[in-house]
C-alpha positions in Angstrom: 29.9 -26.5 -51.8 33.3 -25.5 -51.0 34.8 -27.0 -47.8 34.7 -24.9 -44.7 38.4 -23.8 -43.3 39.5 -24.1 -40.0 41.3 -21.5 -37.7 44.3 -23.2 -38.2 44.2 -23.1 -42.0 44.2 -19.0 -41.7 47.1 -17.0 -41.6 48.3 -15.8 -37.8 50.2 -12.9 -36.2 51.4 -12.3 -32.9 49.6 -9.1 -30.9 52.1 -6.6 -30.0 50.4 -5.6 -26.9 49.6 -8.8 -25.1 51.6 -11.3 -27.2 49.1 -13.7 -27.7 48.2 -15.1 -31.3 45.8 -14.2 -33.5 44.2 -15.4 -36.4 43.1 -13.6 -39.9 39.4 -12.1 -39.7 37.2 -11.3 -42.9 37.2 -8.0 -41.8 40.6 -7.5 -41.8 40.9 -8.6 -45.4 41.8 -5.3 -46.8 44.1 -4.1 -44.3 45.7 -7.6 -43.1 49.5 -6.2 -43.3 48.6 -3.0 -41.1 46.8 -5.1 -38.5 49.1 -4.8 -35.0 46.8 -6.2 -32.1 44.1 -8.6 -31.7 41.5 -6.3 -30.3 40.5 -2.9 -29.1 41.1 -3.4 -26.1 44.8 -4.1 -26.8 44.7 -1.4 -29.5 44.1 0.9 -26.4 46.7 -0.3 -23.8 49.3 -0.1 -26.9 48.1 3.8 -27.5 48.8 4.6 -23.5 52.1 2.7 -23.8 53.2 5.1 -26.7 51.8 7.8 -25.0 53.7 7.3 -21.5 56.9 6.3 -23.5 56.9 9.9 -25.4 59.1 12.5 -23.8 57.4 15.3 -22.4 58.6 18.0 -24.6 57.9 16.8 -28.0 54.5 18.2 -29.3 52.1 15.9 -30.9 51.5 16.2 -34.7 
């Protein structure tokens, strides 16, 4: 039987919204390079921050 991996053995990134480190998850296996946030909540915070930073005259694509 294969040896279990510990969290410290997995790759880590820093969340773009909250700045906390988070570890690789199996559900992110296919798109780990595109993952930027640690949770859905942080993803929403990042979207809200980007929306408020956009100039008023620019149309959304």
